[in-house]
MOPAC internal coordinates of N, CA, C and O (Angstrom, degrees):
PM7 1SCF
backbone

  N    0.0000 0     0.00 0     0.00 0    0    0    0
  C    1.4400 1     0.00 0     0.00 0    1    0    0
  C    1.5325 1   108.51 1     0.00 0    2    1    0
  O    1.2310 1   120.57 1   -54.86 1    3    2    1
  N    1.3120 1   116.52 1   125.14 1    3    2    1
  C    1.4537 1   119.70 1   179.69 1    5    3    2
  C    1.5302 1   109.19 1   -96.70 1    6    5    3
  O    1.2310 1   121.34 1   -37.79 1    7    6    5
  N    1.2992 1   115.04 1   142.21 1    7    6    5
  C    1.4578 1   119.31 1   177.92 1    9    7    6
  C    1.5248 1   108.90 1  -111.06 1   10    9    7
  O    1.2310 1   121.51 1   -37.97 1   11   10    9
  N    1.3060 1   114.72 1   142.03 1   11   10    9
  C    1.4561 1   120.26 1  -179.98 1   13   11   10
  C    1.5209 1   108.87 1   -92.60 1   14   13   11
  O    1.2310 1   121.32 1   -39.25 1   15   14   13
  N    1.3081 1   115.08 1   140.75 1   15   14   13
  C    1.4587 1   118.46 1   175.62 1   17   15   14
  C    1.5232 1   108.70 1   -72.73 1   18   17   15
  O    1.2310 1   120.88 1   -16.09 1   19   18   17
  N    1.2955 1   115.93 1   163.91 1   19   18   17
  C    1.4557 1   121.04 1   179.26 1   21   19   18
  C    1.5233 1   110.59 1   -61.04 1   22   21   19
  O    1.2310 1   121.01 1   140.95 1   23   22   21
  N    1.3281 1   115.67 1   -39.05 1   23   22   21
  C    1.4655 1   120.26 1  -179.72 1   25   23   22
  C    1.5329 1   110.90 1   -63.67 1   26   25   23
  O    1.2310 1   120.76 1   136.39 1   27   26   25
  N    1.3316 1   116.14 1   -43.61 1   27   26   25
  C    1.4650 1   119.76 1   178.91 1   29   27   26
  C    1.5256 1   110.92 1   -65.13 1   30   29   27
  O    1.2310 1   120.73 1   140.76 1   31   30   29
  N    1.3358 1   116.21 1   -39.24 1   31   30   29
  C    1.4571 1   120.97 1   179.85 1   33   31   30
  C    1.5254 1   110.84 1   -64.80 1   34   33   31
  O    1.2310 1   120.44 1   137.35 1   35   34   33
  N    1.3388 1   116.76 1   -42.65 1   35   34   33
  C    1.4601 1   121.01 1   178.11 1   37   35   34
  C    1.5307 1   110.49 1   -64.25 1   38   37   35
  O    1.2310 1   120.34 1   138.49 1   39   38   37
  N    1.3414 1   116.95 1   -41.51 1   39   38   37
  C    1.4567 1   120.96 1   179.35 1   41   39   38
  C    1.5298 1   110.38 1   -61.12 1   42   41   39
  O    1.2310 1   120.70 1   137.88 1   43   42   41
  N    1.3217 1   116.26 1   -42.12 1   43   42   41
  C    1.4568 1   120.88 1   179.14 1   45   43   42
  C    1.5264 1   110.41 1   -65.20 1   46   45   43
  O    1.2310 1   120.69 1   138.85 1   47   46   45
  N    1.3101 1   116.28 1   -41.15 1   47   46   45
  C    1.4598 1   121.71 1   179.02 1   49   47   46
  C    1.5284 1   110.57 1   -62.53 1   50   49   47
  O    1.2310 1   120.74 1   133.22 1   51   50   49
  N    1.3313 1   116.19 1   -46.78 1   51   50   49
  C    1.4639 1   120.36 1   178.87 1   53   51   50
  C    1.5217 1   110.66 1   -63.77 1   54   53   51
  O    1.2310 1   120.51 1   141.79 1   55   54   53
  N    1.3158 1   116.63 1   -38.21 1   55   54   53
  C    1.4617 1   120.32 1   179.96 1   57   55   54
  C    1.5251 1   110.60 1   -60.67 1   58   57   55
  O    1.2310 1   120.51 1   137.31 1   59   58   57
  N    1.3344 1   116.62 1   -42.69 1   59   58   57
  C    1.4606 1   120.55 1   179.07 1   61   59   58
  C    1.5293 1   111.18 1   -65.30 1   62   61   59
  O    1.2310 1   120.80 1   138.31 1   63   62   61
  N    1.3260 1   116.07 1   -41.69 1   63   62   61
  C    1.4686 1   120.03 1   178.67 1   65   63   62
  C    1.5219 1   110.25 1   -62.37 1   66   65   63
  O    1.2310 1   120.62 1   135.90 1   67   66   65
  N    1.3301 1   116.42 1   -44.10 1   67   66   65
  C    1.4605 1   120.45 1  -179.04 1   69   67   66
  C    1.5220 1   111.03 1   -66.42 1   70   69   67
  O    1.2310 1   119.98 1   144.39 1   71   70   69
  N    1.3263 1   117.65 1   -35.61 1   71   70   69
  C    1.4686 1   120.28 1   176.52 1   73   71   70
  C    1.5191 1   110.48 1   -64.82 1   74   73   71
  O    1.2310 1   120.49 1   141.83 1   75   74   73
  N    1.3444 1   116.67 1   -38.17 1   75   74   73
  C    1.4642 1   120.14 1   177.22 1   77   75   74
  C    1.5232 1   110.59 1   -64.11 1   78   77   75
  O    1.2310 1   120.62 1   137.14 1   79   78   77
  N    1.3295 1   116.42 1   -42.86 1   79   78   77
  C    1.4649 1   120.48 1   179.45 1   81   79   78
  C    1.5267 1   110.35 1   -63.71 1   82   81   79
  O    1.2310 1   120.97 1   138.62 1   83   82   81
  N    1.3425 1   115.75 1   -41.38 1   83   82   81
  C    1.4655 1   120.12 1   179.69 1   85   83   82
  C    1.5275 1   110.54 1   -65.27 1   86   85   83
  O    1.2310 1   119.88 1   138.00 1   87   86   85
  N    1.3348 1   117.83 1   -42.00 1   87   86   85
  C    1.4651 1   119.85 1  -179.77 1   89   87   86
  C    1.5259 1   110.99 1   -67.81 1   90   89   87
  O    1.2310 1   120.17 1   144.93 1   91   90   89
  N    1.3299 1   117.27 1   -35.07 1   91   90   89
  C    1.4658 1   120.89 1   175.56 1   93   91   90
  C    1.5266 1   110.01 1   -63.98 1   94   93   91
  O    1.2310 1   120.63 1   137.34 1   95   94   93
  N    1.3246 1   116.40 1   -42.66 1   95   94   93
  C    1.4592 1   122.08 1   178.07 1   97   95   94
  C    1.5256 1   110.44 1   -60.32 1   98   97   95
  O    1.2310 1   120.58 1   135.09 1   99   98   97
  N    1.3246 1   116.49 1   -44.91 1   99   98   97
  C    1.4642 1   120.59 1  -179.42 1  101   99   98
  C    1.5223 1   111.81 1   -68.51 1  102  101   99
  O    1.2310 1   120.38 1   146.87 1  103  102  101
  N    1.3420 1   116.87 1   -33.13 1  103  102  101
  C    1.4638 1   120.33 1   179.84 1  105  103  102
  C    1.5328 1   111.53 1   -68.15 1  106  105  103
  O    1.2310 1   120.31 1   152.89 1  107  106  105
  N    1.3184 1   117.01 1   -27.11 1  107  106  105
  C    1.4654 1   120.80 1   179.12 1  109  107  106
  C    1.5238 1   112.01 1   -74.59 1  110  109  107
  O    1.2310 1   120.48 1   165.60 1  111  110  109
  N    1.3102 1   116.69 1   -14.40 1  111  110  109
  C    1.4565 1   120.90 1  -172.78 1  113  111  110
  C    1.5080 1   114.60 1   -86.76 1  114  113  111
  O    1.2310 1   122.91 1    -9.01 1  115  114  113
  N    1.3142 1   112.02 1   170.99 1  115  114  113
  C    1.4560 1   121.38 1   176.16 1  117  115  114
  C    1.5182 1   106.82 1  -122.61 1  118  117  115
  O    1.2310 1   120.33 1    -0.42 1  119  118  117
  N    1.2886 1   116.98 1   179.58 1  119  118  117
  C    1.4599 1   120.49 1  -179.78 1  121  119  118
  C    1.5215 1   110.85 1   -68.08 1  122  121  119
  O    1.2310 1   121.13 1   -43.72 1  123  122  121
  N    1.3060 1   115.44 1   136.28 1  123  122  121
  C    1.4559 1   119.93 1   173.84 1  125  123  122
  C    1.5077 1   114.63 1    90.72 1  126  125  123
  O    1.2310 1   120.03 1    88.00 1  127  126  125
  N    1.3193 1   117.55 1   -92.00 1  127  126  125
  C    1.4554 1   121.48 1  -172.56 1  129  127  126
  C    1.5274 1   111.12 1   -94.61 1  130  129  127
  O    1.2310 1   121.81 1   -15.71 1  131  130  129
  N    1.3360 1   114.14 1   164.29 1  131  130  129
  C    1.4635 1   119.47 1   176.66 1  133  131  130
  C    1.5189 1   109.26 1   -74.03 1  134  133  131
  O    1.2310 1   120.64 1   -41.75 1  135  134  133
  N    1.3302 1   116.38 1   138.25 1  135  134  133
  C    1.4598 1   120.81 1  -179.62 1  137  135  134
  C    1.5242 1   110.38 1   -85.88 1  138  137  135
  O    1.2310 1   121.01 1   -11.91 1  139  138  137
  N    1.3196 1   115.68 1   168.09 1  139  138  137
  C    1.4627 1   120.59 1   176.96 1  141  139  138
  C    1.5238 1   110.48 1   -63.02 1  142  141  139
  O    1.2310 1   120.32 1   142.15 1  143  142  141
  N    1.3348 1   116.99 1   -37.85 1  143  142  141
  C    1.4671 1   120.69 1   179.13 1  145  143  142
  C    1.5272 1   110.92 1   -62.32 1  146  145  143
  O    1.2310 1   120.42 1   140.33 1  147  146  145
  N    1.3212 1   116.79 1   -39.67 1  147  146  145
  C    1.4589 1   120.34 1   177.46 1  149  147  146
  C    1.5265 1   111.10 1   -63.73 1  150  149  147
  O    1.2310 1   120.86 1   138.39 1  151  150  149
  N    1.3126 1   115.96 1   -41.61 1  151  150  149
  C    1.4610 1   120.05 1  -179.33 1  153  151  150
  C    1.5251 1   110.87 1   -64.16 1  154  153  151
  O    1.2310 1   120.62 1   136.51 1  155  154  153
  N    1.3239 1   116.43 1   -43.49 1  155  154  153
  C    1.4623 1   119.41 1   179.89 1  157  155  154
  C    1.5289 1   111.12 1   -67.57 1  158  157  155
  O    1.2310 1   120.17 1   144.88 1  159  158  157
  N    1.3111 1   117.27 1   -35.12 1  159  158  157
  C    1.4668 1   120.87 1   175.14 1  161  159  158
  C    1.5325 1   109.69 1   -63.89 1  162  161  159
  O    1.2310 1   120.63 1   138.57 1  163  162  161
  N    1.3109 1   116.40 1   -41.43 1  163  162  161
  C    1.4661 1   120.76 1   177.64 1  165  163  162
  C    1.5272 1   110.47 1   -63.22 1  166  165  163
  O    1.2310 1   119.75 1   141.22 1  167  166  165
  N    1.3367 1   118.08 1   -38.78 1  167  166  165
  C    1.4641 1   121.09 1   178.49 1  169  167  166
  C    1.5285 1   111.05 1   -63.18 1  170  169  167
  O    1.2310 1   120.41 1   142.28 1  171  170  169
  N    1.3347 1   116.82 1   -37.72 1  171  170  169
  C    1.4681 1   120.35 1   176.82 1  173  171  170
  C    1.5289 1   110.22 1   -61.94 1  174  173  171
  O    1.2310 1   120.92 1   135.07 1  175  174  173
  N    1.3335 1   115.85 1   -44.93 1  175  174  173
  C    1.4659 1   119.55 1   179.21 1  177  175  174
  C    1.5230 1   111.39 1   -66.09 1  178  177  175
  O    1.2310 1   120.52 1   142.43 1  179  178  177
  N    1.3243 1   116.62 1   -37.57 1  179  178  177
  C    1.4590 1   120.43 1   179.68 1  181  179  178
  C    1.5224 1   110.19 1   -62.33 1  182  181  179
  O    1.2310 1   120.43 1   138.99 1  183  182  181
  N    1.3257 1   116.78 1   -41.01 1  183  182  181
  C    1.4660 1   118.86 1  -179.37 1  185  183  182
  C    1.5253 1   111.24 1   -66.85 1  186  185  183
  O    1.2310 1   120.42 1   152.70 1  187  186  185
  N    1.3232 1   116.81 1   -27.30 1  187  186  185
  C    1.4734 1   120.41 1  -179.51 1  189  187  186
  C    1.5278 1   112.41 1   -89.04 1  190  189  187
  O    1.2310 1   119.79 1   136.30 1  191  190  189
  N    1.3270 1   118.00 1   -43.70 1  191  190  189
  C    1.4591 1   122.01 1  -171.68 1  193  191  190
  C    1.5283 1   114.60 1  -108.83 1  194  193  191
  O    1.2310 1   119.99 1   156.23 1  195  194  193
  N    1.3230 1   117.63 1   -23.77 1  195  194  193
  C    1.4541 1   120.82 1  -173.53 1  197  195  194
  C    1.5163 1   110.26 1    99.81 1  198  197  195
  O    1.2310 1   121.01 1   -11.54 1  199  198  197
  N    1.3306 1   115.68 1   168.46 1  199  198  197
  C    1.4647 1   120.87 1  -173.80 1  201  199  198
  C    1.5272 1   111.68 1   -69.63 1  202  201  199
  O    1.2310 1   120.21 1   132.62 1  203  202  201
  N    1.3247 1   117.20 1   -47.38 1  203  202  201
  C    1.4675 1   119.69 1  -176.13 1  205  203  202
  C    1.5270 1   112.32 1   -62.37 1  206  205  203
  O    1.2310 1   120.74 1   133.28 1  207  206  205
  N    1.3222 1   116.20 1   -46.72 1  207  206  205
  C    1.4634 1   119.68 1  -179.45 1  209  207  206
  C    1.5264 1   110.85 1   -65.18 1  210  209  207
  O    1.2310 1   120.26 1   140.51 1  211  210  209
  N    1.3228 1   117.10 1   -39.49 1  211  210  209
  C    1.4618 1   120.40 1   178.43 1  213  211  210
  C    1.5271 1   110.69 1   -63.02 1  214  213  211
  O    1.2310 1   120.63 1   140.18 1  215  214  213
  N    1.3184 1   116.40 1   -39.82 1  215  214  213
  C    1.4676 1   119.85 1   177.51 1  217  215  214
  C    1.5277 1   110.24 1   -61.71 1  218  217  215
  O    1.2310 1   120.33 1   139.64 1  219  218  217
  N    1.3232 1   116.97 1   -40.36 1  219  218  217
  C    1.4737 1   119.68 1   178.10 1  221  219  218
  C    1.5199 1   111.25 1   -67.93 1  222  221  219
  O    1.2310 1   120.50 1   137.12 1  223  222  221
  N    1.3299 1   116.64 1   -42.88 1  223  222  221
  C    1.4675 1   120.62 1  -178.26 1  225  223  222
  C    1.5238 1   110.96 1   -63.12 1  226  225  223
  O    1.2310 1   120.84 1   131.07 1  227  226  225
  N    1.3353 1   116.00 1   -48.93 1  227  226  225
  C    1.4728 1   120.25 1  -176.18 1  229  227  226
  C    1.5168 1   113.44 1   -84.55 1  230  229  227
  O    1.2310 1   120.52 1   170.25 1  231  230  229
  N    1.3221 1   116.61 1    -9.75 1  231  230  229
  C    1.4608 1   123.04 1  -179.29 1  233  231  230
  C    1.5274 1   111.61 1    56.75 1  234  233  231
  O    1.2310 1   121.64 1  -132.05 1  235  234  233
  N    1.3254 1   114.47 1    47.95 1  235  234  233
  C    1.4600 1   120.33 1   172.48 1  237  235  234
  C    1.5317 1   107.15 1  -127.77 1  238  237  235
  O    1.2310 1   119.80 1   -23.54 1  239  238  237
  N    1.3212 1   117.98 1   156.46 1  239  238  237
  C    1.4661 1   120.30 1  -176.65 1  241  239  238
  C    1.5332 1   112.68 1   -60.94 1  242  241  239
  O    1.2310 1   121.40 1   -39.69 1  243  242  241
  N    1.3129 1   114.93 1   140.31 1  243  242  241
  C    1.4663 1   121.38 1   177.96 1  245  243  242
  C    1.5208 1   110.65 1   -59.95 1  246  245  243
  O    1.2310 1   120.78 1   141.78 1  247  246  245
  N    1.3059 1   116.12 1   -38.22 1  247  246  245
  C    1.4751 1   120.54 1   179.90 1  249  247  246
  C    1.5227 1   111.91 1   -60.90 1  250  249  247
  O    1.2310 1   120.73 1   145.55 1  251  250  249
  N    1.3185 1   116.22 1   -34.45 1  251  250  249
  C    1.4637 1   120.05 1   177.54 1  253  251  250
  C    1.5212 1   109.80 1   -63.76 1  254  253  251
  O    1.2310 1   120.56 1   134.22 1  255  254  253
  N    1.3240 1   116.54 1   -45.78 1  255  254  253
  C    1.4644 1   120.41 1   178.96 1  257  255  254
  C    1.5314 1   111.09 1   -63.36 1  258  257  255
  O    1.2310 1   120.54 1   138.45 1  259  258  257
  N    1.3183 1   116.57 1   -41.55 1  259  258  257
  C    1.4602 1   120.06 1   178.56 1  261  259  258
  C    1.5275 1   111.48 1   -63.09 1  262  261  259
  O    1.2310 1   120.80 1   140.12 1  263  262  261
  N    1.3245 1   116.07 1   -39.88 1  263  262  261
  C    1.4684 1   120.53 1   178.56 1  265  263  262
  C    1.5352 1   110.03 1   -63.83 1  266  265  263
  O    1.2310 1   120.16 1   136.27 1  267  266  265
  N    1.3411 1   117.31 1   -43.73 1  267  266  265
  C    1.4596 1   120.83 1   178.09 1  269  267  266
  C    1.5258 1   110.47 1   -59.88 1  270  269  267
  O    1.2310 1   120.94 1   136.40 1  271  270  269
  N    1.3229 1   115.82 1   -43.60 1  271  270  269
  C    1.4682 1   119.51 1  -179.58 1  273  271  270
  C    1.5281 1   111.06 1   -61.07 1  274  273  271
  O    1.2310 1   120.35 1   138.19 1  275  274  273
  N    1.3167 1   116.94 1   -41.81 1  275  274  273
  C    1.4625 1   120.27 1   177.82 1  277  275  274
  C    1.5302 1   110.88 1   -64.16 1  278  277  275
  O    1.2310 1   120.34 1   133.67 1  279  278  277
  N    1.3255 1   116.95 1   -46.33 1  279  278  277
  C    1.4646 1   121.25 1  -177.37 1  281  279  278
  C    1.5247 1   112.41 1   -63.55 1  282  281  279
  O    1.2310 1   120.22 1   141.99 1  283  282  281
  N    1.3326 1   117.19 1   -38.01 1  283  282  281
  C    1.4561 1   121.58 1  -176.50 1  285  283  282
  C    1.5272 1   113.01 1   -95.72 1  286  285  283
  O    1.2310 1   120.52 1  -178.47 1  287  286  285
  N    1.3274 1   116.61 1     1.53 1  287  286  285
  C    1.4613 1   120.47 1   178.39 1  289  287  286
  C    1.5183 1   113.63 1    66.57 1  290  289  287
  O    1.2310 1   120.45 1  -147.68 1  291  290  289
  N    1.3269 1   116.74 1    32.32 1  291  290  289
  C    1.4581 1   121.17 1   179.59 1  293  291  290
  C    1.5250 1   108.53 1   -86.50 1  294  293  291
  O    1.2310 1   121.21 1   -58.96 1  295  294  293
  N    1.3270 1   115.28 1   121.04 1  295  294  293
  C    1.4614 1   120.43 1   179.07 1  297  295  294
  C    1.5183 1   109.20 1   -83.10 1  298  297  295
  O    1.2310 1   120.73 1   -49.21 1  299  298  297
  N    1.3339 1   116.21 1   130.79 1  299  298  297
  C    1.4596 1   121.12 1  -179.30 1  301  299  298
  C    1.5229 1   108.66 1  -120.46 1  302  301  299
  O    1.2310 1   120.74 1   -55.66 1  303  302  301
  N    1.3193 1   116.20 1   124.34 1  303  302  301
  C    1.4589 1   119.70 1   176.89 1  305  303  302
  C    1.5211 1   108.99 1   -69.21 1  306  305  303
  O    1.2310 1   121.12 1   -18.57 1  307  306  305
  N    1.3236 1   115.46 1   161.43 1  307  306  305
  C    1.4585 1   120.08 1   179.40 1  309  307  306
  C    1.5174 1   111.55 1   -61.49 1  310  309  307
  O    1.2310 1   120.27 1   146.00 1  311  310  309
  N    1.3203 1   117.08 1   -34.00 1  311  310  309
  C    1.4521 1   120.67 1   178.32 1  313  311  310
  C    1.5297 1   108.98 1  -146.44 1  314  313  311
  O    1.2310 1   120.27 1   -20.99 1  315  314  313
  N    1.3323 1   117.08 1   159.01 1  315  314  313
  C    1.4667 1   120.55 1  -178.28 1  317  315  314
  C    1.5308 1   111.92 1   -61.88 1  318  317  315
  O    1.2310 1   120.89 1   -18.45 1  319  318  317
  N    1.3275 1   115.91 1   161.55 1  319  318  317
  C    1.4577 1   122.66 1  -175.42 1  321  319  318
  C    1.5266 1   113.23 1   -57.39 1  322  321  319
  O    1.2310 1   120.04 1   144.22 1  323  322  321
  N    1.3275 1   117.53 1   -35.78 1  323  322  321
  C    1.4643 1   120.49 1  -173.76 1  325  323  322
  C    1.5253 1   112.76 1   -72.67 1  326  325  323
  O    1.2310 1   119.41 1   161.90 1  327  326  325
  N    1.3187 1   118.73 1   -18.10 1  327  326  325
  C    1.4603 1   121.64 1  -178.78 1  329  327  326
  C    1.5252 1   110.87 1   -64.93 1  330  329  327
  O    1.2310 1   120.31 1   141.47 1  331  330  329
  N    1.3288 1   117.00 1   -38.53 1  331  330  329
  C    1.4508 1   120.58 1  -179.32 1  333  331  330
  C    1.5272 1   111.10 1   -64.01 1  334  333  331
  O    1.2310 1   120.22 1   137.10 1  335  334  333
  N    1.3084 1   117.19 1   -42.90 1  335  334  333
  C    1.4713 1   121.55 1   177.80 1  337  335  334
  C    1.5248 1   110.49 1   -65.06 1  338  337  335
  O    1.2310 1   120.53 1   137.28 1  339  338  337
  N    1.3236 1   116.59 1   -42.72 1  339  338  337
  C    1.4634 1   121.37 1   178.82 1  341  339  338
  C    1.5311 1   110.58 1   -60.63 1  342  341  339
  O    1.2310 1   120.08 1   135.84 1  343  342  341
  N    1.3322 1   117.46 1   -44.16 1  343  342  341
  C    1.4612 1   121.36 1  -179.98 1  345  343  342
  C    1.5270 1   111.32 1   -65.36 1  346  345  343
  O    1.2310 1   120.26 1   141.46 1  347  346  345
  N    1.3307 1   117.11 1   -38.54 1  347  346  345
  C    1.4591 1   120.71 1   177.94 1  349  347  346
  C    1.5231 1   111.05 1   -62.48 1  350  349  347
  O    1.2310 1   120.64 1   134.53 1  351  350  349
  N    1.3392 1   116.37 1   -45.47 1  351  350  349
  C    1.4744 1   119.87 1   178.59 1  353  351  350
  C    1.5236 1   111.26 1   -63.94 1  354  353  351
  O    1.2310 1   120.69 1   142.24 1  355  354  353
  N    1.3296 1   116.29 1   -37.76 1  355  354  353
  C    1.4657 1   120.62 1  -179.94 1  357  355  354
  C    1.5287 1   111.14 1   -64.87 1  358  357  355
  O    1.2310 1   120.34 1   136.44 1  359  358  357
  N    1.3344 1   116.95 1   -43.56 1  359  358  357
  C    1.4682 1   120.27 1   177.42 1  361  359  358
  C    1.5198 1   111.24 1   -62.44 1  362  361  359
  O    1.2310 1   120.92 1   137.91 1  363  362  361
  N    1.3211 1   115.84 1   -42.09 1  363  362  361
  C    1.4680 1   120.90 1   179.52 1  365  363  362
  C    1.5324 1   110.47 1   -61.73 1  366  365  363
  O    1.2310 1   120.97 1   137.14 1  367  366  365
  N    1.3272 1   115.74 1   -42.86 1  367  366  365
  C    1.4617 1   120.20 1   179.87 1  369  367  366
  C    1.5329 1   111.35 1   -66.04 1  370  369  367
  O    1.2310 1   120.24 1   140.57 1  371  370  369
  N    1.3203 1   117.15 1   -39.43 1  371  370  369
  C    1.4661 1   120.88 1   177.61 1  373  371  370
  C    1.5208 1   111.67 1   -62.44 1  374  373  371
  O    1.2310 1   121.14 1   135.07 1  375  374  373
  N    1.3437 1   115.42 1   -44.93 1  375  374  373
  C    1.4698 1   119.31 1   178.14 1  377  375  374
  C    1.5221 1   110.47 1   -60.49 1  378  377  375
  O    1.2310 1   120.64 1   138.68 1  379  378  377
  N    1.3264 1   116.37 1   -41.32 1  379  378  377
  C    1.4590 1   121.88 1   179.44 1  381  379  378
  C    1.5289 1   110.83 1   -57.38 1  382  381  379
  O    1.2310 1   120.30 1   132.11 1  383  382  381
  N    1.3270 1   117.02 1   -47.89 1  383  382  381
  C    1.4628 1   120.11 1  -177.38 1  385  383  382
  C    1.5207 1   112.37 1   -77.48 1  386  385  383
  O    1.2310 1   119.61 1   148.67 1  387  386  385
  N    1.3121 1   118.35 1   -31.33 1  387  386  385
  C    1.4671 1   120.22 1   176.26 1  389  387  386
  C    1.5202 1   110.29 1   -65.62 1  390  389  387
  O    1.2310 1   120.19 1   140.99 1  391  390  389
  N    1.2953 1   117.25 1   -39.01 1  391  390  389
  C    1.4547 1   122.36 1   178.09 1  393  391  390
  C    1.5371 1   111.15 1   -59.90 1  394  393  391
  O    1.2310 1   120.94 1   149.45 1  395  394  393
  N    1.3281 1   115.81 1   -30.55 1  395  394  393
  C    1.4615 1   121.12 1  -179.84 1  397  395  394
  C    1.5283 1   113.28 1   -92.98 1  398  397  395
  O    1.2310 1   120.61 1  -174.77 1  399  398  397
  N    1.3429 1   116.44 1     5.23 1  399  398  397
  C    1.4533 1   121.02 1   173.31 1  401  399  398
  C    1.5109 1   116.27 1    90.33 1  402  401  399
  O    1.2310 1   119.74 1  -163.65 1  403  402  401
  N    1.3412 1   118.10 1    16.35 1  403  402  401
  C    1.4681 1   120.66 1  -178.78 1  405  403  402
  C    1.5196 1   113.09 1  -103.90 1  406  405  403
  O    1.2310 1   118.99 1  -172.40 1  407  406  405
  N    1.2907 1   119.54 1     7.60 1  407  406  405
  C    1.4576 1   118.27 1  -174.04 1  409  407  406
  C    1.4337 1   114.31 1  -127.50 1  410  409  407
  O    1.2310 1   120.10 1   180.00 1  411  410  409

């Protein structure tokens, strides 16, 4: 019996979620070109994950997403909202351990 590590299990879980998002994106579409509903769905993902991750999830070129954002006037931050919180916690943790002589 093989056991999966937590990292492998999380990767599999994320893969399934991303496949669901991709299938939802494809279901919104019509033959040929991307529909307005698909574009708006992509904008929702961009606001949550960022452009690069959304391109990977939906398996469409990053340049296409960037072009849509320019055309529709969608402002995209350099990184998703959670990155700032993560960086703040990381700095705090580093200071904590440096103060104790481990850094």
